[in-house]
C-alpha positions as CSV (number, residue, x, y, z in Angstrom):
1,M,-77.1,-18.4,86.6
2,P,-80.4,-19.1,84.7
3,W,-82.3,-16.0,83.7
4,Q,-85.4,-15.9,85.8
5,P,-87.5,-12.7,85.8
6,T,-90.2,-12.7,88.4
7,T,-92.1,-9.5,87.9
8,I,-93.5,-7.8,84.7
9,R,-93.1,-4.1,85.1
10,Y,-94.8,-2.7,82.0
11,R,-95.6,-3.3,78.4
12,I,-93.3,-1.8,75.8
13,R,-95.0,-2.8,72.5
14,G,-97.0,-5.5,70.9
15,L,-95.8,-7.5,67.9
16,Q,-97.7,-8.9,64.9
17,T,-97.0,-12.6,65.5
18,A,-99.1,-15.7,65.7
19,A,-98.7,-15.9,69.4
20,E,-99.2,-12.1,69.8
21,T,-95.8,-11.6,71.4
22,V,-95.4,-8.5,73.6
23,L,-92.1,-6.9,74.5
24,V,-92.2,-6.1,78.2
25,S,-89.9,-4.8,80.9
26,T,-89.2,-7.1,83.8
27,N,-87.2,-7.0,87.0
28,A,-84.5,-8.9,85.0
29,G,-84.5,-6.7,81.9
30,E,-86.6,-6.7,78.7
31,G,-88.2,-9.9,77.3
32,F,-90.5,-11.1,74.7
33,L,-93.7,-12.4,76.4
34,K,-96.1,-15.0,75.0
35,A,-99.1,-15.2,77.2
36,M,-102.4,-16.9,77.5
37,G,-105.3,-15.2,75.7
38,N,-103.4,-14.9,72.4
39,R,-105.4,-15.7,69.3
40,G,-103.2,-18.8,68.5
41,G,-104.1,-20.5,71.8
42,P,-102.1,-21.7,74.8
43,H,-100.6,-24.7,72.9
44,R,-98.2,-22.4,71.1
45,L,-96.7,-21.6,74.5
46,A,-96.2,-25.3,75.2
47,A,-94.6,-25.9,71.8
48,D,-92.1,-23.0,72.4
49,W,-91.4,-24.3,75.9
50,V,-90.6,-27.8,74.6
51,G,-88.9,-26.7,71.4
52,T,-86.5,-24.3,72.9
53,Q,-85.2,-26.9,75.3
54,L,-84.8,-29.4,72.5
55,A,-82.8,-26.8,70.5
56,A,-80.5,-26.2,73.4
57,W,-80.0,-29.9,74.0
58,L,-79.0,-30.3,70.3
59,G,-76.3,-27.7,70.9
60,L,-77.9,-24.7,69.3
61,P,-77.7,-21.2,70.9
62,T,-81.1,-20.0,72.1
63,F,-82.5,-17.0,73.9
64,D,-82.5,-17.3,77.6
65,F,-86.1,-18.3,78.6
66,A,-88.4,-18.8,81.6
67,I,-91.9,-19.1,82.7
68,I,-93.3,-16.0,84.3
69,Q,-96.6,-15.2,85.9
70,V,-98.8,-12.6,84.4
71,Q,-100.7,-10.8,87.2
72,P,-104.2,-9.4,86.9
73,E,-102.8,-5.9,87.5
74,N,-100.4,-6.1,84.6
75,E,-103.0,-5.4,82.0
76,I,-100.9,-6.2,78.9
77,P,-102.8,-5.5,75.6
78,F,-102.0,-7.5,72.5
79,Y,-101.2,-5.8,69.1
80,H,-104.6,-6.9,67.6
81,G,-106.7,-6.2,70.7
82,G,-107.6,-8.2,73.8
83,Q,-105.0,-8.7,76.5
84,A,-102.8,-11.2,78.2
85,Q,-104.7,-13.4,80.6
86,P,-103.3,-13.9,84.2
87,G,-101.3,-17.0,84.7
88,P,-98.1,-18.6,83.5
89,A,-96.5,-17.2,80.3
90,F,-93.5,-18.0,78.2
91,I,-90.8,-15.3,78.1
92,T,-87.4,-15.0,76.4
93,R,-84.7,-12.5,77.2
94,K,-84.2,-9.7,74.6
95,D,-80.8,-10.1,72.9
96,P,-79.1,-7.4,71.0
97,G,-79.1,-8.1,67.3
98,M,-81.6,-8.4,64.4
99,T,-83.8,-10.8,62.5
100,W,-82.3,-12.1,59.3
101,G,-83.7,-10.6,56.1
102,G,-82.4,-13.3,53.6
103,D,-79.0,-11.8,52.8
104,A,-76.5,-14.6,52.2
105,A,-73.6,-12.2,52.8
106,T,-74.7,-11.7,56.3
107,L,-74.5,-15.5,56.9
108,A,-70.9,-15.4,55.8
109,K,-70.3,-13.2,58.9
110,L,-71.5,-15.8,61.4
111,V,-69.3,-16.8,64.2
112,N,-71.1,-20.2,64.2
113,P,-71.7,-21.2,60.6
114,V,-71.6,-24.8,61.7
115,D,-75.0,-24.2,63.4
116,I,-76.8,-23.5,60.0
117,G,-76.8,-27.3,59.3
118,K,-77.8,-28.0,62.9
119,L,-80.7,-25.6,62.6
120,V,-82.0,-27.5,59.6
121,L,-81.6,-30.7,61.5
122,F,-83.5,-29.3,64.5
123,D,-86.4,-27.8,62.4
124,T,-86.7,-31.2,60.7
125,W,-86.7,-33.0,64.0
126,V,-89.5,-30.9,65.5
127,R,-91.3,-30.4,62.1
128,N,-91.1,-26.6,62.3
129,V,-93.1,-25.1,59.5
130,D,-92.4,-21.5,60.6
131,R,-88.9,-20.9,59.2
132,Y,-88.7,-22.6,55.8
133,P,-91.5,-25.1,55.2
134,P,-90.9,-28.3,53.1
135,N,-93.2,-26.8,50.4
136,P,-92.8,-23.0,50.3
137,A,-95.7,-22.9,47.7
138,T,-98.1,-23.8,50.5
139,R,-96.7,-21.6,53.3
140,R,-94.6,-18.5,52.9
141,P,-91.0,-18.8,54.3
142,N,-90.3,-16.7,57.4
143,R,-86.8,-15.2,57.2
144,G,-87.7,-13.1,60.2
145,N,-87.7,-16.2,62.3
146,V,-83.9,-16.4,62.0
147,F,-82.2,-14.3,64.7
148,L,-78.7,-13.0,64.5
149,S,-77.3,-11.9,67.8
150,T,-74.5,-9.4,68.4
151,E,-74.0,-10.4,72.1
152,N,-70.4,-11.4,72.9
153,V,-69.3,-11.5,69.3
154,P,-66.6,-9.4,67.5
155,D,-67.8,-6.2,65.7
156,G,-69.3,-6.9,62.3
157,Q,-70.1,-10.5,63.1
158,W,-73.2,-12.4,64.3
159,R,-74.3,-15.5,66.2
160,L,-77.1,-17.5,64.8
161,L,-79.8,-18.3,67.4
162,A,-82.7,-20.8,67.3
163,M,-85.8,-18.8,68.1
164,D,-89.6,-19.1,68.1
165,H,-90.9,-22.7,68.2
166,T,-94.6,-22.0,68.4
167,H,-95.3,-23.9,65.1
168,C,-93.4,-27.1,65.9
169,F,-94.6,-30.7,66.1
170,D,-97.9,-30.4,64.3
171,G,-97.8,-27.1,62.4
172,P,-101.2,-25.5,63.1
173,G,-100.4,-25.0,66.8
174,Y,-102.7,-27.7,68.4
175,L,-101.2,-30.5,70.5
176,D,-103.3,-33.6,70.7
177,A,-103.1,-37.4,71.2
178,K,-102.4,-38.0,67.5
179,L,-99.0,-36.4,67.6
180,D,-97.3,-39.8,67.7
181,K,-98.9,-41.2,64.6
182,I,-96.5,-42.8,62.1
183,D,-97.0,-40.0,59.5
184,F,-95.5,-37.5,61.9
185,V,-92.8,-39.7,63.4
186,Q,-91.5,-40.9,60.0
187,D,-92.1,-37.7,58.1
188,D,-89.2,-37.7,55.7
189,L,-89.5,-34.1,54.5
190,I,-86.7,-31.5,55.2
191,Y,-87.7,-28.4,57.1
192,G,-85.8,-25.1,57.6
193,L,-83.7,-25.4,54.4
194,F,-83.5,-21.9,53.1
195,P,-81.8,-21.8,49.7
196,E,-79.4,-19.3,51.1
197,F,-78.3,-21.9,53.7
198,I,-77.2,-24.5,51.1
199,P,-73.7,-23.1,50.3
200,F,-72.9,-23.2,54.0
201,L,-73.7,-26.9,54.5
202,R,-71.0,-28.6,52.6
203,P,-68.1,-26.8,54.3
204,H,-69.3,-28.0,57.7
205,W,-70.7,-31.4,56.6
206,P,-68.4,-33.5,58.9
207,A,-69.7,-31.7,62.0
208,L,-73.3,-32.2,60.8
209,E,-72.7,-35.9,60.2
210,A,-71.1,-36.2,63.6
211,A,-74.4,-34.9,65.1
212,V,-76.5,-37.6,63.5
213,A,-74.7,-40.4,61.7
214,R,-72.8,-43.6,62.4
215,P,-70.0,-44.4,63.2
216,A,-69.7,-41.1,65.0
217,V,-71.6,-40.5,68.2
218,A,-75.3,-40.3,67.1
219,R,-76.4,-37.3,69.0
220,L,-80.1,-37.8,68.3
221,K,-79.8,-41.5,69.1
222,T,-78.8,-40.6,72.7
223,V,-81.9,-38.6,73.5
224,N,-83.6,-39.9,76.6
225,L,-87.3,-40.6,76.6
226,A,-87.6,-40.0,80.3
227,W,-86.0,-36.5,79.9
228,I,-88.5,-35.6,77.2
229,Q,-91.3,-36.8,79.3
230,Q,-90.0,-34.6,82.2
231,I,-90.1,-31.6,79.9
232,T,-93.7,-32.3,78.8
233,A,-94.7,-32.9,82.4
234,Q,-93.5,-29.4,83.2
235,I,-95.9,-27.8,80.8
236,P,-98.2,-25.7,83.0
237,N,-101.7,-27.1,83.3
238,E,-103.1,-23.7,82.4
239,W,-101.8,-24.2,78.9
240,Q,-104.4,-27.0,78.5
241,V,-102.2,-29.7,77.0
242,E,-104.0,-32.9,78.0
243,T,-102.1,-35.9,79.4
244,A,-102.7,-38.0,76.3
245,A,-101.2,-35.1,74.2
246,R,-98.1,-34.9,76.4
247,V,-97.6,-38.6,76.1
248,A,-98.0,-38.5,72.3
249,L,-95.7,-35.4,72.0
250,A,-92.9,-37.1,73.9
251,K,-93.3,-40.2,71.7
252,Q,-93.1,-38.1,68.6
253,V,-89.9,-36.3,69.7
254,Y,-88.3,-39.5,70.8
255,G,-89.4,-41.5,67.7
256,R,-88.3,-38.8,65.3
257,A,-84.9,-38.6,66.9
258,N,-84.3,-42.3,66.2
259,F,-85.8,-42.0,62.7
260,L,-83.7,-39.1,61.8
261,S,-80.5,-40.5,63.2
262,E,-80.8,-43.0,60.4
263,N,-82.5,-41.0,57.7
264,F,-81.7,-37.3,57.9
265,I,-78.3,-37.4,56.1
266,P,-79.7,-39.4,53.1
267,E,-82.8,-37.3,52.8
268,L,-80.7,-34.1,53.0
269,E,-78.3,-35.4,50.4
270,A,-81.3,-36.2,48.1
271,K,-82.7,-32.7,48.7
272,L,-79.4,-31.0,47.8
273,L,-79.2,-33.0,44.5
274,T,-82.6,-31.9,43.3
C-alpha cells in the first residue's frame, strides 16, 4: 500500500537545506517535509516530485513519498526563519539509516552495490548537480545527499537509496520553458560520479550496460513521453510551474533518455580513463 500521510501533527526540527526541509510527525509516522515558502522556491518541490518518480522507474530504491497539505494551523517554522505556507507540500517517509560521509568501506557493505552505477546514470539523466557535480571545482560535492538505509537489511549492511532531487534538470532550481534546449538535452557531462564510487562500477558493469546499451533491452529507450507528461501534469498548480515549463521539462527528460541510451556508456568509459 502506498504511503499516504494526510495530517501533519507537529514539527520535530528544521534542517539546513536549500529547500528548508523540516522533519515532522504525521498520522503515518515521521517524514521530511519540503513546503512552499522555502527560500529556494516552489520549483524545488516540483523537481523532487518528478525526480523521485524517475529514480523509481529506473529501478533505484527511493524513500516513500507523497504530497501532503500544510494547513494554516500547522505553523511550521523553517530553520532559518519564516514558516511553511499552507498548501501542497512534498514529503518523504523517514527511513532508519544515515547519510553517507564518503567512506568507501561503507559502500562495500551495501546489499545493492549494483545500484551505485544506476545512481550515476540517474544523476546524469536528470542533470543532478547536488550529489557530485561534473566539475567539483565550481560546486562542492554533497556526500550527505547519499542515503544508506538499514530497513530490511542484515545487521552491518546498508541499502543505497536515491534521495533529494531538488537540484535536478536545471541546477539552480528554476523550471522554465528553456529546459528542452539542445545544450540541456545533449549535455554529455557525467553527474554523480564520486571518486569512491569508481571501484564499484566495473564489477557490476554488465548490469549497468543492460540498463542502457544495445543489444540488451535499452531501459532508457523505453521511457514513455506520455507517462512523463502525466507526471509533470500532476505537479500542483500552487508550485507555480507554468505550462510551457512542464512541456519543456517532459521534453528534456524524454530527449535525454534517448540521448543517454546511446551515449552514456562511451562517456562514462572516457571519464573512467581520464
